[in-house]
Structure formats: structure tokens, C-alpha cells
PASEBA-1860 file (N, C-alpha, C; in nm, 3 decimals):
! residues 147
1> XXXXXXXX> 2.763/0.939/9.543/2.869/0.960/9.447/3.002/0.938/9.520 ~ 3.086/0.858/9.461/3.215/0.828/9.521/3.323/0.913/9.456 ~ 3.383/0.999/9.536/3.493/1.082/9.488/3.623/1.022/9.541 ~ 3.725/1.020/9.458/3.847/0.951/9.497/3.969/1.041/9.513 ~ 3.956/1.168/9.478/4.074/1.256/9.477/4.116/1.302/9.615 ~ 4.025/1.299/9.711/4.057/1.351/9.843/4.034/1.500/9.857 ~ 3.994/1.566/9.749/3.963/1.709/9.754/3.818/1.726/9.798 ~ 3.790/1.840/9.857/3.653/1.873/9.899/3.597/1.973/9.799
9> XXXXXXXX> 3.474/1.945/9.752/3.405/2.032/9.659/3.293/2.101/9.736 ~ 3.304/2.232/9.754/3.208/2.305/9.837/3.135/2.409/9.753 ~ 3.003/2.398/9.748/2.922/2.499/9.681/2.923/2.622/9.771 ~ 2.958/2.736/9.715/2.967/2.860/9.793/2.833/2.931/9.783 ~ 2.758/2.938/9.894/2.630/3.009/9.889/2.654/3.159/9.873 ~ 2.557/3.229/9.815/2.574/3.373/9.790/2.617/3.452/9.914 ~ 2.568/3.417/10.031/2.601/3.495/10.150/2.745/3.474/10.199 ~ 2.817/3.376/10.143/2.957/3.355/10.181/3.057/3.402/10.075
17> XXXXXXXX> 3.008/3.452/9.964/3.098/3.496/9.857/3.194/3.602/9.908 ~ 3.143/3.705/9.977/3.230/3.811/10.027/3.332/3.757/10.126 ~ 3.292/3.664/10.209/3.381/3.609/10.312/3.498/3.533/10.248 ~ 3.470/3.458/10.141/3.572/3.373/10.078/3.642/3.439/9.960 ~ 3.598/3.558/9.922/3.647/3.620/9.799/3.798/3.639/9.797 ~ 3.859/3.671/9.908/4.004/3.693/9.911/4.081/3.567/9.871 ~ 4.023/3.450/9.891/4.086/3.325/9.851/4.047/3.284/9.709 ~ 3.930/3.326/9.665/3.879/3.287/9.533/3.931/3.379/9.423
25> XXXXXXXX> 3.937/3.508/9.448/3.972/3.604/9.343/4.106/3.577/9.275 ~ 4.214/3.547/9.350/4.342/3.523/9.280/4.336/3.404/9.183 ~ 4.258/3.304/9.218/4.242/3.188/9.131/4.163/3.227/9.007 ~ 4.053/3.299/9.027/3.972/3.345/8.914/4.051/3.438/8.822 ~ 4.135/3.522/8.880/4.208/3.619/8.799/4.294/3.549/8.694 ~ 4.348/3.433/8.728/4.428/3.358/8.631/4.344/3.318/8.510 ~ 4.218/3.285/8.533/4.127/3.249/8.423/4.086/3.374/8.346 ~ 4.054/3.480/8.419/4.015/3.607/8.357/4.125/3.653/8.262
33> XXXXXXXX> 4.249/3.638/8.302/4.362/3.682/8.221/4.370/3.608/8.087 ~ 4.310/3.490/8.077/4.311/3.411/7.952/4.180/3.420/7.876 ~ 4.087/3.504/7.920/3.949/3.500/7.870/3.921/3.589/7.750 ~ 4.024/3.647/7.691/4.006/3.735/7.574/3.911/3.851/7.603 ~ 3.912/3.898/7.727/3.829/4.012/7.764/3.683/3.980/7.791 ~ 3.648/3.852/7.797/3.508/3.812/7.815/3.466/3.807/7.962 ~ 3.560/3.790/8.053/3.528/3.774/8.194/3.591/3.885/8.277 ~ 3.533/3.905/8.395/3.595/3.990/8.496/3.565/3.927/8.631
41> XXXXXXXX> 3.657/3.944/8.724/3.634/3.891/8.858/3.511/3.955/8.921 ~ 3.495/4.086/8.902/3.379/4.154/8.961/3.247/4.102/8.903 ~ 3.245/4.070/8.774/3.125/4.014/8.713/3.090/3.878/8.771 ~ 3.192/3.793/8.788/3.169/3.661/8.848/3.119/3.678/8.991 ~ 3.182/3.768/9.066/3.142/3.792/9.204/2.998/3.840/9.212 ~ 2.961/3.933/9.125/2.824/3.987/9.124/2.723/3.876/9.096 ~ 2.750/3.792/8.997/2.656/3.683/8.964/2.651/3.578/9.075 ~ 2.765/3.549/9.137/2.768/3.451/9.247/2.689/3.504/9.367
49> XXXXXXXX> 2.703/3.633/9.397/2.628/3.692/9.509/2.479/3.698/9.480 ~ 2.444/3.713/9.352/2.302/3.718/9.313/2.242/3.579/9.303 ~ 2.327/3.476/9.306/2.278/3.339/9.297/2.249/3.295/9.154 ~ 2.295/3.371/9.055/2.271/3.332/8.916/2.385/3.248/8.860 ~ 2.497/3.245/8.931/2.611/3.159/8.897/2.645/3.078/9.020 ~ 2.665/2.949/9.000/2.706/2.861/9.109/2.858/2.864/9.117 ~ 2.910/2.891/9.234/3.053/2.896/9.257/3.091/2.773/9.338 ~ 3.185/2.695/9.286/3.230/2.574/9.354/3.377/2.591/9.391
57> XXXXXXXX> 3.404/2.585/9.521/3.542/2.593/9.569/3.595/2.451/9.584 ~ 3.713/2.429/9.531/3.778/2.298/9.542/3.890/2.314/9.643 ~ 3.881/2.236/9.750/3.970/2.256/9.864/4.059/2.135/9.890 ~ 4.181/2.167/9.930/4.276/2.065/9.975/4.314/2.105/10.116 ~ 4.288/2.014/10.208/4.304/2.045/10.350/4.215/2.165/10.382 ~ 4.270/2.275/10.431/4.187/2.390/10.468/4.206/2.507/10.371 ~ 4.251/2.479/10.248/4.281/2.586/10.153/4.205/2.566/10.023 ~ 4.148/2.676/9.971/4.085/2.673/9.838/4.198/2.674/9.736
65> XXXXXXXX> 4.203/2.570/9.652/4.310/2.558/9.554/4.261/2.572/9.410 ~ 4.128/2.568/9.392/4.072/2.578/9.258/3.927/2.623/9.267 ~ 3.874/2.669/9.154/3.737/2.718/9.149/3.675/2.677/9.016 ~ 3.549/2.637/9.023/3.466/2.616/8.903/3.343/2.704/8.917 ~ 3.288/2.744/8.804/3.158/2.809/8.807/3.062/2.728/8.721 ~ 2.935/2.739/8.752/2.834/2.668/8.675/2.711/2.755/8.653 ~ 2.654/2.742/8.535/2.532/2.814/8.498/2.439/2.717/8.426 ~ 2.312/2.738/8.440/2.213/2.661/8.365/2.180/2.740/8.239
73> XXXXXXXX> 2.194/2.676/8.125/2.162/2.739/7.997/2.049/2.660/7.933 ~ 1.941/2.729/7.900/1.833/2.665/7.826/1.828/2.726/7.688 ~ 1.849/2.642/7.588/1.852/2.687/7.449/1.710/2.697/7.394 ~ 1.694/2.764/7.282/1.563/2.781/7.220/1.492/2.648/7.198 ~ 1.567/2.543/7.173/1.508/2.411/7.146/1.454/2.344/7.271 ~ 1.487/2.400/7.389/1.448/2.338/7.514/1.561/2.258/7.578 ~ 1.668/2.235/7.504/1.785/2.165/7.557/1.838/2.243/7.677 ~ 1.861/2.172/7.787/1.917/2.233/7.907/2.056/2.177/7.930
81> XXXXXXXX> 2.151/2.267/7.946/2.289/2.225/7.970/2.342/2.291/8.096 ~ 2.420/2.215/8.170/2.493/2.271/8.282/2.625/2.319/8.224 ~ 2.640/2.449/8.222/2.749/2.516/8.153/2.857/2.548/8.255 ~ 2.981/2.510/8.225/3.094/2.534/8.315/3.189/2.631/8.246 ~ 3.165/2.761/8.262/3.249/2.857/8.190/3.387/2.879/8.251 ~ 3.402/2.851/8.381/3.531/2.876/8.447/3.575/2.753/8.523 ~ 3.696/2.710/8.494/3.764/2.606/8.570/3.908/2.651/8.582 ~ 3.956/2.663/8.704/4.094/2.706/8.720/4.146/2.676/8.858
89> XXXXXXXX> 4.277/2.665/8.866/4.340/2.643/8.994/4.458/2.549/8.984 ~ 4.503/2.505/9.098/4.619/2.417/9.107/4.574/2.272/9.124 ~ 4.664/2.180/9.097/4.643/2.036/9.114/4.532/1.980/9.025 ~ 4.507/2.045/8.910/4.394/2.008/8.826/4.398/1.861/8.785 ~ 4.514/1.808/8.759/4.522/1.669/8.718/4.475/1.574/8.829 ~ 4.473/1.621/8.952/4.430/1.538/9.065/4.280/1.545/9.091 ~ 4.214/1.657/9.060/4.072/1.673/9.094/3.978/1.684/8.975 ~ 4.030/1.692/8.853/3.945/1.717/8.737/3.836/1.611/8.720
97> XXXXXXXX> 3.871/1.485/8.728/3.771/1.380/8.708/3.661/1.389/8.815 ~ 3.699/1.411/8.939/3.598/1.426/9.045/3.512/1.549/9.022 ~ 3.571/1.659/8.974/3.491/1.779/8.952/3.384/1.754/8.845 ~ 3.415/1.671/8.748/3.316/1.639/8.645/3.205/1.552/8.701 ~ 3.237/1.465/8.796/3.133/1.385/8.863/3.040/1.476/8.943 ~ 3.098/1.575/9.010/3.017/1.672/9.085/2.929/1.750/8.987 ~ 2.986/1.794/8.876/2.910/1.869/8.775/2.797/1.785/8.717 ~ 2.822/1.657/8.692/2.717/1.568/8.640/2.601/1.559/8.738
105> XXXXXXXX> 2.633/1.546/8.866/2.528/1.537/8.967/2.448/1.667/8.974 ~ 2.517/1.780/8.971/2.448/1.909/8.972/2.360/1.925/8.848 ~ 2.413/1.886/8.734/2.337/1.897/8.609/2.207/1.817/8.618 ~ 2.215/1.697/8.670/2.094/1.615/8.684/1.996/1.679/8.781 ~ 2.048/1.739/8.890/1.961/1.807/8.986/1.885/1.923/8.921 ~ 1.946/1.986/8.821/1.885/2.099/8.753/1.816/2.058/8.622 ~ 1.789/1.929/8.607/1.720/1.874/8.488/1.791/1.907/8.357 ~ 1.922/1.901/8.359/2.001/1.922/8.238/2.033/1.786/8.177
113> XXXXXXXX> 2.054/1.786/8.046/2.086/1.661/7.977/2.232/1.652/7.936 ~ 2.307/1.760/7.956/2.448/1.754/7.920/2.527/1.861/7.994 ~ 2.659/1.842/7.993/2.753/1.942/8.042/2.813/2.013/7.922 ~ 2.841/2.140/7.938/2.911/2.217/7.835/3.013/2.306/7.905 ~ 3.115/2.344/7.832/3.217/2.431/7.888/3.286/2.509/7.780 ~ 3.374/2.597/7.823/3.455/2.676/7.731/3.599/2.628/7.745 ~ 3.665/2.615/7.634/3.806/2.578/7.634/3.883/2.691/7.566 ~ 3.964/2.762/7.642/4.043/2.870/7.581/4.166/2.815/7.512
121> XXXXXXXX> 4.199/2.690/7.541/4.311/2.624/7.475/4.265/2.489/7.422 ~ 4.309/2.453/7.303/4.269/2.326/7.242/4.313/2.207/7.325 ~ 4.416/2.222/7.404/4.466/2.113/7.486/4.367/2.061/7.589 ~ 4.263/2.139/7.618/4.163/2.097/7.716/4.102/1.962/7.680 ~ 4.071/1.941/7.555/4.008/1.816/7.515/4.096/1.697/7.548 ~ 4.226/1.714/7.542/4.318/1.605/7.578/4.316/1.577/7.728 ~ 4.289/1.681/7.808/4.290/1.665/7.953/4.160/1.603/8.005 ~ 4.052/1.616/7.929/3.922/1.568/7.974/3.906/1.418/7.948
129> XXXXXXXX> 3.825/1.351/8.031/3.803/1.208/8.008/3.721/1.184/7.882 ~ 3.717/1.061/7.839/3.643/1.022/7.718/3.498/1.067/7.726 ~ 3.444/1.104/7.612/3.305/1.145/7.604/3.287/1.291/7.571 ~ 3.390/1.373/7.591/3.382/1.515/7.558/3.414/1.533/7.411 ~ 3.342/1.625/7.348/3.363/1.653/7.206/3.335/1.799/7.178 ~ 3.400/1.855/7.077/3.368/1.993/7.041/3.227/2.002/6.984 ~ 3.156/2.110/7.020/3.020/2.130/6.969/3.021/2.238/6.862 ~ 3.089/2.345/6.888/3.101/2.454/6.792/3.230/2.527/6.823
137> XXXXXXXX> 3.271/2.610/6.732/3.392/2.687/6.755/3.358/2.834/6.746 ~ 3.400/2.909/6.844/3.378/3.053/6.844/3.494/3.118/6.771 ~ 3.460/3.206/6.681/3.562/3.281/6.608/3.536/3.428/6.629 ~ 3.636/3.510/6.602/3.616/3.653/6.619/3.696/3.730/6.517 ~ 3.654/3.853/6.496/3.725/3.950/6.413/3.730/4.079/6.493 ~ 3.849/4.123/6.529/3.867/4.242/6.610/3.855/4.364/6.521 ~ 3.761/4.452/6.554/3.737/4.574/6.476/3.836/4.687/6.509 ~ 3.917/4.665/6.612/4.014/4.767/6.647/3.955/4.885/6.720
145> XXX> 3.832/4.873/6.765/3.764/4.980/6.836/3.785/4.957/6.986 ~ 3.830/5.058/7.055/3.851/5.046/7.199/3.721/5.066/7.275 ~ 3.712/4.998/7.387/3.592/5.012/7.470/3.608/5.126/7.566
END
């Protein structure tokens, strides 16, 4: 796979999550803050340490500047998708296309037939390369009950 951005995409193994967390958490927090209460940094960390979520650090020189997460989702129909619930960081316009190439390769390694992700803002579709399309729209009704 030929990557052209000059960024390094490093899969973070579970045993290195604690070591790199101080650099990863501030980036993740920016995404958590936009997640409508669905995500927490501690939840991502727990899943990454357990190996149930793949954590990808995107590096420029010797610094982590962005983070993606990936999960394998198998639907009732048998459809397998490489799900990218978190993408965040700096310089996104420079590394986004390469990150999708990395995700495609990972998806194929895990016998998935497609990539899926969450877009908290409609503008995401404009930022993505051709071929991405909305699949469904999540809606909510707040009951006003505190957790």
C-alpha cells in the first residue's frame, strides 16, 4: 500500500496503551466532547487495553497528532464491517485519505466487506473521498432523565 501523506500510522497494541495514553487522551477528549454522551476516554482506553478496539495513532515526526479507532461489527445478516467510530486530531486534511487506505487494508484483513463510521457533523461527507454514502440516520428524543 502506497501512502503519500508522510504521516505514520501505528497500531497501538494493548500493552502500550498505558504508555501512550498521555498523548492519546487529549486528542480523544476532543471527540468525546462532541459525542452526545456516547463516548468516554476511559471506555475507549478499557476496550483498547482489552484488545476489543483497535487504536491507531497517526504520527507526524515523533508526535501523535491524531487517533482513529476501529471495531469489527458483524450484523445479523452476516455482513461484516470495519467500523470507525472515532477519528480526531490535527492536520486531518493531510492524512484523511491515507487513513482510509489503512482502514481498507485492515478491513480486508478482518474479512470485512465495507467500512462504516459515525459522523457527528453532516460536513463529514464533504470531507470524505468519493464512494462514501449515508446508510442510516440516528435520531434521538431526550427524556429529560438524568443518569
